[in-house]
N, C-alpha and C positions, 0 to 999 in steps of 0.2 A: 838451373838446367839451362839455361840459353847464357849463362854466363856475360861477363861484364861486355859492353857493346863496344865497339871500335871506335876511334876517331868519328870515321863517317859515316855510322850509326846514331852518332849524337849529331848530326846534320842538321836535323830540326827543329833540336831545341835552342831555347836563348842561354844566353850566356851564364847566367845565375846556375842555370837548372845542368848546362855540362859541367861545371865547377862545383857544383853539390856532386854530381856522380862522379867525375875526377877523384874528387877527394874520399870514397869507398873504398873496400878492400875490392881487390880485385880475383875473380874467378876465371876460371878457363871452363867454356861450353861442355858440356857433359855430353856422350852417346845417350842419346833418347831409347836406341836398341838396347846399349846394353843395361840402362835402367830398368828398360822394361822389357825384357826379353821373352816376355809371352805375348804380346799384343802384336798384333796383325800388322807387316810392314804398312799397309796402307793407312792404318787409323795414324800411326807414327809419324808419318808422309805428313799427312792433315794437320795435325798438332804441330809438326816443327813449321809450317808455314805457319800456322794461326800464333805462335807464339815468336814471333820477329819482334824485335825492339822497335826497329823504323817504321814508324805507321806506313812509310810509302814502298815498304817493301813487303808488307805484309798481305794474304791473302785475302782477296775479298767478300764479302758477303756471296756475292752469285756464285762467287768461283769457290767458294766452300760448299755451298751448297750442292755444287755441281760437282764435286770430289766425286771420286769412285766408291769412296769407305761409306759416302750416305746415299749411293745410286740407290739404293731399294726404298730410301726413304724419301728421295727426289720428286716432287710435281710440280713443275714450271706452272702447271694450272691454277695451281692454289697455294702458290707463294708472288704474292703480290709483292711490286716493287714499289716505295716512295717516289712519289712522282718530282718532290725538291726535297733540300736537306732541312733539316729541322733546325730550329733559331730558336737558340738558347739566349736570347736578347734580354729578354723579359728578367732572367737571373741576375744583372748586369747590376743592375738597381744599388746604391748604398742604401740603407737602411738604418735609421736609427734603432738603436735597442728596442723604444717603447713601440715603433713601426713595427717590426718584426713580433715582439711580443701580441700584436693586434691581427697580423696575419694567423699568426698560430691560433687565435683563440677563435676568430672567424674561422677558420678550417674546421678547427675540432665542434663548434658549432653546427657546422653544416653536415656533419656527420651523429651529431647530437641536439636537434634541433629543440627538443624537449627540456634544456637547459638555456634558452632564450629565455631573456627577460623581456616580460610584457608591461 
């Protein structure tokens, strides 16, 4: 639906990702209104803003929740905001196959303690 990104939209990607995308077949952006003629224009507007290739240009969660299409569902007092970005650094450790198996085993035991060896 969103078509092949332009050169400007690829700006945030590393060179390998850019090369990969550039070698893919090119597609034109499709008109959301034509593709979904029975969908409310406000819904189309929100989806188009959410399906933007470049995350720097994409609508933020806060702005999406405040979008007119979600007006009847939006309650600022019931939508807490995370105080700081999530850190996924813990996922960056290089693990051996054995370490990975042990982590999976320990996670399974956490949900099934009856299988823990005594």
